N, CA and C atoms as an extended XYZ file, in Angstrom:
444
Properties=species:S:1:pos:R:3:atomname:S:1:resname:S:1:resid:I:1 pbc="F F F"
N        55.841      -56.588       -6.833 N   MET     1
C        55.147      -57.648       -5.977 CA  MET     1
C        54.732      -59.029       -6.689 C   MET     1
N        54.695      -60.044       -6.615 N   ALA     2
C        54.222      -61.408       -7.054 CA  ALA     2
C        52.549      -61.604       -7.049 C   ALA     2
N        52.243      -61.616       -8.063 N   VAL     3
C        50.796      -62.123       -7.647 CA  VAL     3
C        50.638      -64.258       -7.400 C   VAL     3
N        49.803      -63.876       -6.302 N   ASN     4
C        49.374      -64.901       -5.820 CA  ASN     4
C        48.784      -66.354       -6.419 C   ASN     4
N        49.112      -66.681       -7.072 N   ARG     5
C        47.852      -67.716       -7.727 CA  ARG     5
C        47.543      -69.254       -6.732 C   ARG     5
N        47.614      -69.353       -5.848 N   ASP     6
C        47.420      -70.497       -5.150 CA  ASP     6
C        46.844      -70.092       -3.992 C   ASP     6
N        45.825      -68.718       -3.650 N   ARG     7
C        45.216      -68.471       -2.540 CA  ARG     7
C        45.753      -68.594       -1.404 C   ARG     7
N        46.317      -67.261       -0.609 N   ASP     8
C        46.659      -67.892        0.598 CA  ASP     8
C        45.876      -66.932        1.435 C   ASP     8
N        44.976      -67.787        2.200 N   PRO     9
C        43.779      -67.125        3.051 CA  PRO     9
C        44.631      -66.902        4.356 C   PRO     9
N        45.479      -67.401        4.843 N   GLU    10
C        46.408      -67.046        6.155 CA  GLU    10
C        46.609      -65.511        6.138 C   GLU    10
N        46.483      -65.229        4.798 N   ALA    11
C        47.266      -63.570        4.351 CA  ALA    11
C        46.711      -62.825        5.066 C   ALA    11
N        45.793      -63.385        4.431 N   LEU    12
C        44.327      -61.776        4.908 CA  LEU    12
C        43.847      -61.879        5.907 C   LEU    12
N        43.873      -63.108        7.333 N   ARG    13
C        44.036      -63.465        8.282 CA  ARG    13
C        44.807      -62.609        9.171 C   ARG    13
N        44.020      -61.359        9.998 N   VAL    14
C        44.788      -60.431       10.956 CA  VAL    14
C        44.489      -60.794       12.427 C   VAL    14
N        45.305      -61.649       13.432 N   SER    15
C        44.912      -61.590       14.365 CA  SER    15
C        43.912      -62.230       14.734 C   SER    15
N        43.818      -63.903       14.008 N   GLY    16
C        43.106      -64.763       14.109 CA  GLY    16
C        41.358      -64.228       13.893 C   GLY    16
N        41.155      -63.517       13.321 N   ARG    17
C        39.651      -62.814       12.732 CA  ARG    17
C        39.546      -63.133       11.574 C   ARG    17
N        38.419      -63.749       10.956 N   THR    18
C        37.774      -63.820        9.895 CA  THR    18
C        38.934      -62.989        8.670 C   THR    18
N        39.004      -63.358        7.649 N   PRO    19
C        39.815      -62.751        6.005 CA  PRO    19
C        38.867      -61.922        5.668 C   PRO    19
N        38.812      -60.704        5.829 N   ALA    20
C        38.446      -59.065        4.848 CA  ALA    20
C        39.418      -58.707        3.958 C   ALA    20
N        37.979      -57.874        3.179 N   VAL    21
C        38.645      -57.229        2.279 CA  VAL    21
C        38.008      -55.543        2.227 C   VAL    21
N        38.298      -54.955        2.171 N   ILE    22
C        38.221      -53.274        1.998 CA  ILE    22
C        37.748      -52.804        0.226 C   ILE    22
N        36.420      -52.601        0.533 N   LEU    23
C        35.555      -52.305       -1.215 CA  LEU    23
C        35.888      -50.256       -0.988 C   LEU    23
N        36.599      -50.159       -2.636 N   ASP    24
C        36.238      -48.987       -2.798 CA  ASP    24
C        35.004      -48.947       -3.387 C   ASP    24
N        34.959      -47.705       -3.735 N   SER    25
C        33.505      -47.502       -4.357 CA  SER    25
C        33.159      -47.767       -6.244 C   SER    25
N        34.919      -47.846       -6.993 N   ASN    26
C        34.529      -48.218       -8.167 CA  ASN    26
C        34.980      -49.705       -8.114 C   ASN    26
N        34.831      -50.017       -7.228 N   PHE    27
C        35.011      -52.074       -7.418 CA  PHE    27
C        33.674      -52.028       -6.713 C   PHE    27
N        32.850      -51.257       -6.617 N   LEU    28
C        31.339      -51.783       -6.012 CA  LEU    28
C        30.371      -51.271       -7.610 C   LEU    28
N        31.169      -51.152       -8.916 N   PHE    29
C        29.944      -50.797      -10.328 CA  PHE    29
C        30.288      -51.930      -11.120 C   PHE    29
N        31.403      -53.243      -10.658 N   ILE    30
C        31.840      -54.558      -11.237 CA  ILE    30
C        31.024      -54.946      -11.924 C   ILE    30
N        29.469      -55.436      -10.700 N   PRO    31
C        29.074      -55.684      -11.422 CA  PRO    31
C        27.962      -55.752      -12.148 C   PRO    31
N        27.724      -54.282      -12.045 N   TYR    32
C        26.781      -53.541      -12.746 CA  TYR    32
C        26.272      -53.478      -14.590 C   TYR    32
N        28.007      -53.204      -14.043 N   ARG    33
C        29.242      -52.393      -15.583 CA  ARG    33
C        29.512      -54.239      -16.499 C   ARG    33
N        29.486      -55.319      -15.848 N   PHE    34
C        30.365      -56.516      -16.287 CA  PHE    34
C        30.246      -57.477      -15.933 C   PHE    34
N        28.855      -57.474      -15.019 N   GLY    35
C        28.206      -58.770      -14.857 CA  GLY    35
C        28.962      -59.795      -13.920 C   GLY    35
N        30.170      -59.724      -13.228 N   VAL    36
C        30.430      -60.879      -12.106 CA  VAL    36
C        29.980      -60.049      -10.869 C   VAL    36
N        30.088      -61.167      -10.136 N   ASP    37
C        29.911      -61.386       -8.935 CA  ASP    37
C        30.778      -61.050       -8.039 C   ASP    37
N        31.110      -59.981       -7.775 N   ILE    38
C        31.887      -60.142       -6.908 CA  ILE    38
C        31.921      -60.992       -5.790 C   ILE    38
N        30.485      -60.636       -4.968 N   PHE    39
C        30.764      -61.690       -3.819 CA  PHE    39
C        31.600      -62.948       -4.346 C   PHE    39
N        30.717      -63.723       -5.105 N   ASP    40
C        31.415      -64.873       -5.820 CA  ASP    40
C        32.672      -64.696       -5.759 C   ASP    40
N        33.056      -63.961       -6.425 N   GLU    41
C        34.085      -64.253       -7.300 CA  GLU    41
C        35.510      -63.737       -6.238 C   GLU    41
N        35.535      -63.134       -4.999 N   LEU    42
C        36.337      -63.165       -4.192 CA  LEU    42
C        36.456      -63.928       -3.298 C   LEU    42
N        35.243      -65.193       -2.732 N   GLU    43
C        35.546      -66.130       -2.621 CA  GLU    43
C        36.380      -67.392       -3.317 C   GLU    43
N        35.698      -67.421       -4.810 N   ARG    44
C        37.393      -68.005       -5.039 CA  ARG    44
C        38.315      -68.211       -5.061 C   ARG    44
N        38.367      -66.798       -5.222 N   LEU    45
C        39.974      -66.225       -5.633 CA  LEU    45
C        40.591      -66.551       -4.283 C   LEU    45
N        39.477      -66.169       -3.331 N   LEU    46
C        40.675      -66.443       -1.825 CA  LEU    46
C        40.473      -67.534       -1.520 C   LEU    46
N        39.345      -68.632       -1.383 N   GLY    47
C        38.822      -69.303       -0.811 CA  GLY    47
C        38.397      -69.923        0.122 C   GLY    47
N        38.256      -69.325        0.530 N   VAL    48
C        37.203      -68.719        1.659 CA  VAL    48
C        36.412      -67.859        2.121 C   VAL    48
N        35.249      -67.920        2.910 N   PRO    49
C        34.466      -67.410        3.497 CA  PRO    49
C        35.124      -65.642        3.806 C   PRO    49
N        35.204      -64.144        3.457 N   LEU    50
C        34.653      -63.667        4.881 CA  LEU    50
C        34.771      -62.122        3.885 C   LEU    50
N        34.900      -60.941        5.014 N   ARG    51
C        34.303      -59.900        5.726 CA  ARG    51
C        34.427      -58.765        4.126 C   ARG    51
N        33.416      -58.593        3.550 N   CYS    52
C        33.457      -57.541        2.782 CA  CYS    52
C        33.696      -56.135        3.546 C   CYS    52
N        34.562      -54.604        3.715 N   LEU    53
C        33.870      -53.912        4.472 CA  LEU    53
C        33.669      -53.497        3.864 C   LEU    53
N        33.151      -51.910        3.685 N   VAL    54
C        33.205      -50.573        3.670 CA  VAL    54
C        32.805      -49.073        4.616 C   VAL    54
N        34.340      -48.781        4.311 N   PRO    55
C        34.412      -47.517        4.353 CA  PRO    55
C        32.774      -47.102        5.064 C   PRO    55
N        32.746      -45.898        5.747 N   GLN    56
C        31.433      -44.980        5.666 CA  GLN    56
C        31.440      -43.793        4.566 C   GLN    56
N        33.093      -43.270        4.114 N   CYS    57
C        33.160      -42.914        3.477 CA  CYS    57
C        33.531      -42.859        1.716 C   CYS    57
N        33.351      -44.291        2.245 N   VAL    58
C        32.646      -44.651        0.441 CA  VAL    58
C        31.134      -44.345        0.117 C   VAL    58
N        30.341      -44.590        1.295 N   ILE    59
C        29.494      -44.617        0.894 CA  ILE    59
C        29.197      -43.091        1.150 C   ILE    59
N        29.297      -42.656        1.548 N   ASP    60
C        29.859      -41.120        1.284 CA  ASP    60
C        29.841      -40.738        0.025 C   ASP    60
N        31.077      -40.835       -0.707 N   GLU    61
C        31.189      -40.349       -1.633 CA  GLU    61
C        30.555      -40.588       -2.770 C   GLU    61
N        29.548      -42.282       -2.901 N   LEU    62
C        28.274      -42.921       -3.884 CA  LEU    62
C        27.281      -41.989       -3.653 C   LEU    62
N        26.757      -41.076       -2.395 N   GLN    63
C        25.818      -40.579       -2.109 CA  GLN    63
C        26.180      -39.349       -3.102 C   GLN    63
N        26.920      -38.629       -2.829 N   SER    64
C        27.558      -37.419       -3.155 CA  SER    64
C        27.138      -37.405       -4.725 C   SER    64
N        28.421      -38.120       -5.408 N   LEU    65
C        28.280      -38.464       -6.541 CA  LEU    65
C        26.921      -38.589       -7.742 C   LEU    65
N        25.521      -39.113       -7.039 N   ASP    66
C        24.476      -39.487       -7.141 CA  ASP    66
C        24.350      -38.248       -7.159 C   ASP    66
N        24.653      -37.212       -6.249 N   ASN    67
C        23.566      -35.734       -6.588 CA  ASN    67
C        23.745      -34.552       -8.183 C   ASN    67
N        24.680      -35.207       -8.800 N   ASP    68
C        24.973      -34.250      -10.167 CA  ASP    68
C        24.548      -35.426      -11.396 C   ASP    68
N        24.779      -36.933      -11.091 N   ALA    69
C        24.289      -37.956      -12.119 CA  ALA    69
C        23.375      -37.882      -13.017 C   ALA    69
N        24.455      -38.137      -14.124 N   SER    70
C        22.960      -38.373      -14.791 CA  SER    70
C        22.117      -40.030      -14.744 C   SER    70
N        20.668      -39.579      -15.380 N   PRO    71
C        20.359      -40.659      -14.744 CA  PRO    71
C        20.927      -42.465      -15.130 C   PRO    71
N        21.543      -42.355      -16.110 N   GLY    72
C        22.559      -43.858      -16.478 CA  GLY    72
C        23.611      -44.274      -14.777 C   GLY    72
N        24.267      -42.802      -14.953 N   PHE    73
C        25.316      -43.133      -13.481 CA  PHE    73
C        24.640      -43.664      -12.380 C   PHE    73
N        23.230      -42.589      -12.559 N   SER    74
C        22.673      -42.765      -10.938 CA  SER    74
C        21.608      -43.821      -10.795 C   SER    74
N        21.739      -44.101      -11.969 N   LYS    75
C        21.239      -46.308      -11.506 CA  LYS    75
C        22.186      -46.693      -11.361 C   LYS    75
N        23.493      -46.918      -11.564 N   GLU    76
C        24.796      -47.364      -11.332 CA  GLU    76
C        25.321      -47.342       -9.372 C   GLU    76
N        25.006      -45.980       -9.511 N   ILE    77
C        25.342      -45.684       -8.384 CA  ILE    77
C        23.809      -46.539       -7.587 C   ILE    77
N        22.499      -45.887       -7.443 N   ARG    78
C        21.785      -46.732       -6.907 CA  ARG    78
C        22.463      -48.347       -6.650 C   ARG    78
N        22.528      -48.873       -7.324 N   PHE    79
C        22.627      -50.430       -8.139 CA  PHE    79
C        24.373      -50.848       -6.427 C   PHE    79
N        25.459      -50.263       -7.056 N   ALA    80
C        26.329      -50.330       -5.915 CA  ALA    80
C        26.031      -50.222       -4.374 C   ALA    80
N        25.172      -48.909       -4.059 N   LEU    81
C        24.835      -48.626       -3.310 CA  LEU    81
C        23.543      -50.335       -2.149 C   LEU    81
N        22.922      -50.519       -3.163 N   LYS    82
C        22.304      -52.160       -2.867 CA  LYS    82
C        23.512      -53.081       -1.994 C   LYS    82
N        24.715      -52.718       -3.388 N   LEU    83
C        25.360      -54.328       -2.784 CA  LEU    83
C        25.887      -53.886       -1.563 C   LEU    83
N        26.030      -52.732       -0.807 N   VAL    84
C        26.571      -51.789        0.056 CA  VAL    84
C        25.872      -52.746        1.592 C   VAL    84
N        25.103      -53.033        1.260 N   GLU    85
C        23.996      -53.702        1.591 CA  GLU    85
C        24.017      -55.081        2.246 C   GLU    85
N        25.496      -55.731        2.180 N   ARG    86
C        25.835      -56.881        1.784 CA  ARG    86
C        26.949      -56.688        2.515 C   ARG    86
N        27.614      -56.087        2.956 N   CYS    87
C        28.815      -55.589        3.976 CA  CYS    87
C        29.001      -54.848        4.382 C   CYS    87
N        30.450      -55.485        4.687 N   GLU    88
C        29.904      -54.593        6.886 CA  GLU    88
C        30.801      -53.178        6.998 C   GLU    88
N        29.976      -51.820        6.956 N   ILE    89
C        30.251      -50.900        7.061 CA  ILE    89
C        30.601      -50.499        8.151 C   ILE    89
N        32.192      -49.903        8.035 N   VAL    90
C        33.161      -49.540        8.876 CA  VAL    90
C        33.216      -48.042        9.006 C   VAL    90
N        32.983      -47.777       10.213 N   ASP    91
C        33.602      -45.850       10.619 CA  ASP    91
C        35.067      -45.993       10.488 C   ASP    91
N        35.393      -45.403        9.653 N   VAL    92
C        37.051      -44.564        9.990 CA  VAL    92
C        37.133      -43.126        9.607 C   VAL    92
N        37.303      -42.402       11.333 N   ASN    93
C        37.681      -42.140       11.155 CA  ASN    93
C        38.398      -40.861       10.483 C   ASN    93
N        38.012      -39.827        9.565 N   PRO    94
C        39.060      -38.974        8.583 CA  PRO    94
C        40.096      -38.111        9.180 C   PRO    94
N        41.305      -37.903        8.386 N   VAL    95
C        41.936      -36.360        9.279 CA  VAL    95
C        41.384      -35.435        7.918 C   VAL    95
N        41.671      -34.298        9.294 N   ASP    96
C        41.516      -33.576        8.426 CA  ASP    96
C        41.598      -32.990        7.111 C   ASP    96
N        40.565      -33.349        6.026 N   GLY    97
C        41.691      -32.855        4.598 CA  GLY    97
C        41.630      -33.832        4.085 C   GLY    97
N        41.411      -35.348        4.460 N   GLU    98
C        41.893      -36.241        3.985 CA  GLU    98
C        40.832      -37.260        2.799 C   GLU    98
N        41.330      -37.007        1.491 N   ALA    99
C        40.569      -38.100        0.527 CA  ALA    99
C        40.056      -39.530        0.334 C   ALA    99
N        39.468      -40.059       -0.018 N   VAL   100
C        38.966      -41.066        0.043 CA  VAL   100
C        39.987      -41.494       -0.076 C   VAL   100
N        40.517      -42.022       -1.551 N   ASP   101
C        41.463      -42.483       -1.400 CA  ASP   101
C        42.938      -42.561       -0.175 C   ASP   101
N        43.277      -41.637        0.451 N   ASP   102
C        43.748      -42.176        1.309 CA  ASP   102
C        43.205      -42.680        3.020 C   ASP   102
N        42.268      -42.021        2.524 N   LEU   103
C        41.977      -43.014        4.005 CA  LEU   103
C        41.834      -44.733        3.137 C   LEU   103
N        41.477      -44.860        2.615 N   LEU   104
C        41.953      -46.710        2.181 CA  LEU   104
C        42.809      -47.360        2.376 C   LEU   104
N        44.018      -46.326        1.984 N   LEU   105
C        45.857      -46.187        2.038 CA  LEU   105
C        46.095      -46.464        3.639 C   LEU   105
N        45.691      -45.404        4.194 N   ARG   106
C        45.840      -45.924        5.714 CA  ARG   106
C        44.944      -46.400        6.067 C   ARG   106
N        43.910      -46.901        6.187 N   PHE   107
C        42.814      -48.242        6.649 CA  PHE   107
C        43.152      -49.587        6.166 C   PHE   107
N        44.588      -49.976        5.727 N   ALA   108
C        44.678      -50.659        4.209 CA  ALA   108
C        45.724      -50.984        5.549 C   ALA   108
N        46.363      -50.476        5.108 N   VAL   109
C        48.225      -50.336        6.396 CA  VAL   109
C        47.928      -51.017        8.238 C   VAL   109
N        46.822      -49.701        8.033 N   GLN   110
C        47.012      -50.356        9.604 CA  GLN   110
C        46.119      -51.302       10.162 C   GLN   110
N        45.662      -52.129        9.124 N   THR   111
C        44.538      -53.674        9.489 CA  THR   111
C        45.225      -54.597        8.868 C   THR   111
N        46.115      -54.401        7.559 N   GLY   112
C        46.859      -54.949        6.756 CA  GLY   112
C        45.832      -55.880        5.721 C   GLY   112
N        44.780      -55.731        5.758 N   TYR   113
C        43.810      -56.124        5.067 CA  TYR   113
C        43.946      -55.405        3.569 C   TYR   113
N        43.435      -56.596        2.141 N   PRO   114
C        43.954      -55.795        1.415 CA  PRO   114
C        42.425      -55.342        0.624 C   PRO   114
N        43.201      -54.094       -0.791 N   VAL   115
C        42.465      -53.576       -1.020 CA  VAL   115
C        41.460      -54.092       -2.400 C   VAL   115
N        40.269      -54.399       -2.752 N   ALA   116
C        39.415      -53.917       -3.655 CA  ALA   116
C        39.387      -52.899       -4.685 C   ALA   116
N        40.057      -53.364       -5.551 N   THR   117
C        40.109      -51.348       -6.732 CA  THR   117
C        40.480      -51.669       -7.447 C   THR   117
N        39.642      -51.193       -8.647 N   ASN   118
C        40.017      -50.521       -9.766 CA  ASN   118
C        40.640      -49.638      -10.504 C   ASN   118
N        41.009      -48.443       -9.587 N   ASP   119
C        41.664      -47.712       -9.324 CA  ASP   119
C        43.289      -47.883       -9.888 C   ASP   119
N        43.142      -47.544      -10.914 N   SER   120
C        44.901      -47.609      -11.077 CA  SER   120
C        45.849      -46.458      -10.496 C   SER   120
N        45.428      -45.536      -10.368 N   GLU   121
C        46.745      -44.780       -9.086 CA  GLU   121
C        46.190      -45.002       -7.660 C   GLU   121
N        45.331      -45.431       -7.751 N   LEU   122
C        45.359      -45.620       -5.570 CA  LEU   122
C        46.337      -47.413       -5.542 C   LEU   122
N        45.636      -48.873       -6.840 N   ARG   123
C        46.687      -49.126       -6.758 CA  ARG   123
C        48.063      -49.242       -6.328 C   ARG   123
N        48.676      -48.838       -7.802 N   LYS   124
C        50.065      -48.033       -7.580 CA  LYS   124
C        50.282      -47.551       -5.909 C   LYS   124
N        49.650      -46.601       -5.179 N   ARG   125
C        49.888      -46.406       -4.094 CA  ARG   125
C        49.965      -47.275       -3.001 C   ARG   125
N        49.173      -48.431       -3.300 N   LEU   126
C        48.678      -49.474       -2.862 CA  LEU   126
C        50.707      -50.347       -1.864 C   LEU   126
N        50.243      -50.890       -3.396 N   LYS   127
C        51.212      -51.582       -3.842 CA  LYS   127
C        52.271      -51.221       -3.106 C   LYS   127
N        52.540      -49.327       -3.329 N   HIS   128
C        54.009      -49.186       -2.965 CA  HIS   128
C        54.016      -49.064       -1.744 C   HIS   128
N        53.103      -48.789       -0.425 N   GLU   129
C        52.791      -49.574        0.438 CA  GLU   129
C        53.188      -51.096        1.049 C   GLU   129
N        52.924      -52.206        0.091 N   LYS   130
C        52.874      -52.909       -0.215 CA  LYS   130
C        51.635      -53.778        0.591 C   LYS   130
N        50.700      -53.075        0.101 N   VAL   131
C        48.979      -53.977       -0.032 CA  VAL   131
C        48.194      -54.823       -0.424 C   VAL   131
N        48.120      -55.799       -0.629 N   SER   132
C        47.526      -56.253       -1.735 CA  SER   132
C        46.386      -55.418       -2.392 C   SER   132
N        45.918      -56.416       -4.289 N   VAL   133
C        44.924      -54.987       -4.061 CA  VAL   133
C        44.336      -56.321       -4.725 C   VAL   133
N        42.680      -56.714       -4.782 N   ILE   134
C        42.297      -57.443       -5.957 CA  ILE   134
C        41.695      -56.103       -7.179 C   ILE   134
N        41.693      -56.459       -8.054 N   TYR   135
C        40.875      -56.381       -8.825 CA  TYR   135
C        40.700      -57.054      -10.323 C   TYR   135
N        39.610      -56.652      -11.093 N   LEU   136
C        39.314      -56.604      -11.919 CA  LEU   136
C        40.192      -56.930      -13.349 C   LEU   136
N        40.317      -58.590      -13.830 N   ARG   137
C        41.170      -58.498      -14.538 CA  ARG   137
C        39.914      -59.097      -16.248 C   ARG   137
N        40.474      -58.357      -17.525 N   GLN   138
C        39.756      -59.146      -18.218 CA  GLN   138
C        38.473      -58.787      -18.082 C   GLN   138
N        37.858      -57.912      -17.940 N   ARG   139
C        36.108      -57.387      -18.119 CA  ARG   139
C        35.290      -59.118      -16.782 C   ARG   139
N        35.894      -59.858      -16.176 N   ALA   140
C        35.606      -61.329      -16.809 CA  ALA   140
C        36.051      -61.772      -14.989 C   ALA   140
N        37.175      -61.747      -14.249 N   TYR   141
C        37.046      -62.205      -13.268 CA  TYR   141
C        38.292      -61.732      -11.983 C   TYR   141
N        38.300      -61.410      -11.039 N   LEU   142
C        39.307      -61.169       -9.930 CA  LEU   142
C        41.161      -61.636      -10.594 C   LEU   142
N        41.436      -60.462      -10.151 N   MET   143
C        43.400      -61.397       -9.575 CA  MET   143
C        43.170      -60.340       -8.495 C   MET   143
N        44.132      -61.262       -7.017 N   LEU   144
C        44.759      -60.831       -6.548 CA  LEU   144
C        46.311      -60.651       -6.875 C   LEU   144
N        46.902      -59.359       -6.544 N   ASP   145
C        48.054      -58.774       -6.978 CA  ASP   145
C        48.643      -58.505       -5.259 C   ASP   145
N        49.675      -58.807       -4.875 N   GLY   146
C        50.060      -58.674       -3.251 CA  GLY   146
C        50.553      -59.639       -2.653 C   GLY   146
N        49.885      -60.485       -2.723 N   VAL   147
C        50.302      -61.289       -1.609 CA  VAL   147
C        51.759      -62.308       -1.770 C   VAL   147
N        52.346      -63.111       -1.089 N   THR   148
C        53.051      -63.610       -1.039 CA  THR   148
C        53.116      -65.023       -0.657 C   THR   148
């Protein structure tokens, strides 16, 4: 898949709705770990205001991780959960036994929205399904892969 350097927000628009991006849990750690404002970077990358969608299962995953987290990681998790307040929380009903990554993949395929993630395995699966992926590059800026 080609990397889109020309920013094609129309390719991210579904049925005339405002463009949206689905955020994975690890993507929400970027601001804390690397000092990158993901919301500003997403708008810079795509060239338009957009909605950031966070499935409820991602929030549940973060809260679950916080139960056994070290104090340092717990601080990162709380920071990520605070970022969720700037997003639109969406309920996506999981299929029995469906892992979070599987749900994100299914939701992205159904909606046509790209997924923002740094999970390399999930990125491969998304690309295989021809879903656009946004990820952190060189610990400094976001890249969009998959929109042609």
